[in-house]
N, C-alpha and C positions, 0 to 999 in steps of 0.2 A: 628171234624177232629183232628188227632193226629200228632204232629211233634216230631221228635226225632233227637237229635244232640249228637254225640259221641266225647269225648276227651280222649286221652290216655296219661298217665304219667308213663312210665316204664311198669310194669305189672298190673297197676290199670287203669280201664276204667270207666269214668263217663259218663252216658247216661242221658241227660237232656230231659225230656218229657214235652210236653205242649199240652193241649187240653183235649180230652176225650179218655180214654182207654175203648173202648166198642166193642162188637161183630161186626165183619166186618171191624174194623179199627185197629186191633192189629198187623197186619203183619209187619209194620215198626219197632215196638218195638221188636217183636220176632226175626226178621232178624238182627237187630242191636246187640242183645245179642248173638245170635248163631254164628255170625262171629267172636266173641272174644274168640275163643277156647284156646288161649295162656295166657289169663289174669288170674291173681291170685285173683283179686277182681273186681267185677262189681258193681258199685254204680249206683242205679237208683234214680235220683233226681226227685221227684214227686211234687215239690212245685208249679208247674204251671199246674197240672192236676186237672181240676175242676169236673170231673165226671168219675165214673168207674161202670161198670155193672158186671153181672155174667160172661160174656165172658172175661172181663178184669181181674177179680179175678182168673178165670181159667187159663188165660195166666200167671199171676204172679206165681201161684202154679207150672205150667209147667216149667217156667224159674228157679224157685227155685230147682226143682228136676234135671233139666238139668245141672245147675251149680254144684250141689253136685256131680253128676255123672262124671263131668269133673274136679273135684278137684278145683273148683272155689268157692269163697265166694260171695254170692249175698247180697247186703245191700240196704235197702230202706231208703232214707233220705228225710226229710222235706215233708212228705205227707200233702196235704191240709187237712183242717178240715173234709171235706166230705169223702175223701179217707181214712183218719185215722178212722173215724166213721165206714165206711164199713168194714175195716179190723178188727176192734174191734167187731162189731156185728156178723161177721161171724167166730169169734175166730181165724182168720188168723194172728192176731197180735202176737199170741203165736208161730207161725210157722216162721215168718220172723224176721230178724234182722233189726229193725226200729230205726232210731235216727235222730237227727238234723244234718245238714250239718257240723256245727262246731265240733260236737262230732265225726263225721266220719273222718274229717281231723286230729283231735288230735290222734285218734286211729291209723290211717294209718301212720302218721309221727312217732309215737312211735314204730310201728312195723318195720319201715325202720331203725330207730336208733338201734333197737335190732339186726336186721340182720347185720348192719355194725359192731356192737360190736362183734358179733359171728365171722364174717370174720376176724376182726382184731385179735381176740383171737386165731383163728386157724392159722393165719399167724405167730404170735409170737411163738406159740407152735411148728410150723414146723421149725422155725429158730433154 
């Protein structure tokens, strides 16, 4: 069984997945991502996913394409050893942006600081 919990912080959504991403049980994850049309970044936390099959990998590829088409960045963080192995063996590790959760937080915080600097610079220039 797959459980999915979403948390939003501004335009970043973190979706925590637990269980198995397998054919027939992927609807919860698909629906959780598809309802986030306004997000700039969707982070899938896969640390508690213990299994993934071809149906789950197909879903991840679908979500990757959907987010790109909607100008959203999809990031996979903390995949379990098994999930990371499956992504590597299928060469999907080259397709996805995969990192640890700490790396993802650092990158997202850096982007937010950069956006604040750009806003400040624009405000000063307008003055």
